[in-house]
C-alpha angles and dihedrals in degrees: 000000000000091000094059093053092049091052093049094053091048094052092048091055093050092049091056092054093046091053090049091052092049091051091051091049091050091051091049093049091048091051092048093051092047092048091049093051091048091051092051091051091051091050090049091053092047091053092054113089120231089240091058092048092050091045091051098044105030102048094113094045092049092051091050091048092050092049091047095049098039105108115243113252111264115238128198124203108234116231107243093201132026114246108264121217113253110254113240111252113247113236114217139183137176112270093227138008106243147112118284105238098172125026137214112278120168098139096051134032119253128198116254110208093197097053093027094224141101117261143145119271115215098193146014128273114223116195117222139151114278112265094029112143116258113210134204109263091216142355113289150111126287104247100180143001114194149141108246118204092226105026101035124220109005139185121198122197128188120211137191116279097039098291125140127188126199127199116194140173089046125154119261094257105089117172098198135066137201113292096025117138110228134186131218110280095021115135111252099165147335134262114267140153101241099124103108094198091054104040093125089065093067122215111354144123121251105216120191134170134200132191118204086348093303122115115262132190106257090219090062091049093051089049090063090076095052 
């Protein structure tokens, strides 16, 4: 009976030590496996190049950087119209210094004392002493020199921009001819009284202007040079 108890206590003591050894072995094996896995991960990271890491982890940042640094497309505003050369301003001056005795009237009839009727008046009549020089009102080319049945001796000058000036009731002595180039202020005739429909006005020059072959108020033409 005593032998069985002794054997039981002995076996229990040995079992305790065996369990302790097994636990220690399990811990050792677990540590070894963990250490091995950690080592493999470190090796894997060492084998990966920095460029690959950056490429794999910074793709979004790189795209943002590229978008941020990419210069904005340059735009140019198209010119809708080509720049036009500035038209040279026409210089003008009155053909003679004298009192206006009959004004421009194309929108209303005016009474003509010579013909004793009502009619339009396409120019202005400037009184001046007979023989006074009549000058070109602007640079241009002499278009015609003639003796008109109604308006007497007449000189017509064409100017840039579609303007035409006409000087009537001149004396017979006319120093210019068709085709001559004249400048503003140059003498193109002399004051007379040859306009048969304006004889009651005395010596004067009948000055008229047209633009694109349509009558124009001489005052507006002379204002171009101001």
